N, C-alpha and C positions, 0 to 999 in steps of 0.2 A: 369338442375339447373335453378331455377327462379331467377330473379333479386333481389327480397327481401331477399332470402336465401343467395345470394352472398354477399350482403351488411352486413348481420349479421355475416357471416363467416369472412369477412375482419375486422369487428369490434372486434370480439373475438380474432382474430390473433393479432391485434394491442393492445388490452387490455392485452393479454398474454405477448407480447413483453414488454409492459410498466411495467408489474409486475416484469418481469425478470430484467429490468433496475433498478427498485426500490430495488430488492433483492441485486443488485450490488452497492447499494448506497455507496457513499464515507464515510469513517470515517474521523474524524478530529483528527490530532495529531500535536504535536509540534516537529519540527526538528530543533535542535540547537536554540531553543527559538522562532522560527517562525512558526506560525500556518499554517498548510498545510492540504490538503485533498488528500486521496488516496483510491483506491478501494481494495487494498490488505491488509491483516492483517499479512502476512508473513514478518518477519523481514528481511530476506535475500532479498526479492523483494523490500522492502522499501529502503534498503541500495543501491541496484543497481539503483533504480530510482533517488536517491538524491546525489549520488557520481558523481561529474561532470568530474573529471579527470580520464583518462584511468588507471585502476589498476586491471588487471584481477584476481589477487590472493588476493586483498585487503590487501596487505602487508603494515604494519605500521598503520593499522586502528583499532580503538577500538570503540565499540558501547555500550552505556548504555541506558536502558529503565527505566524510573522513578528512576534514580540514582543508578541502579544496573547494573554492567558490565555484558554483556552477552557474553560468550565465542563464538568465531567464529564457533566452532563445533556445536553450538545450533541455529545459525541464521536461518537455513532452517526449523526448527521445532518450533521456538519461535513465539507465536501469540501476536501481538500488538493489544491493544484494543482502542476503541474510547477515545479520550482525553489523551492518554498516551504521555509522553514526551520522545523523542528519541534524544540522543546526539551522534553525529558521530564525532569522534576525529581522526585527522591524525597526526602521529608523524612527526616532522620536524627537520632537522639538522640545526645547526647554533650556534652562540655564541654571 
């Protein structure tokens, strides 16, 4: 393997890795009114990224995308698009 070929091979590898990074480009969404970037479009993954308190079963949590409540049973299959608005609401006790 000559030196020039090795440089070209490294360049092509880097370009391929760069293209894969671009493919994984972040989408912009609003979470509770705050603009955020995420690499995933899966609602379940977005919820797990942005819920800060430990809640393994997401008990008392409701999620709406563009003002439409999404049932918890659909979170894993629901796709969030660029510029969507996601509202994560937690039920709280009190008076």
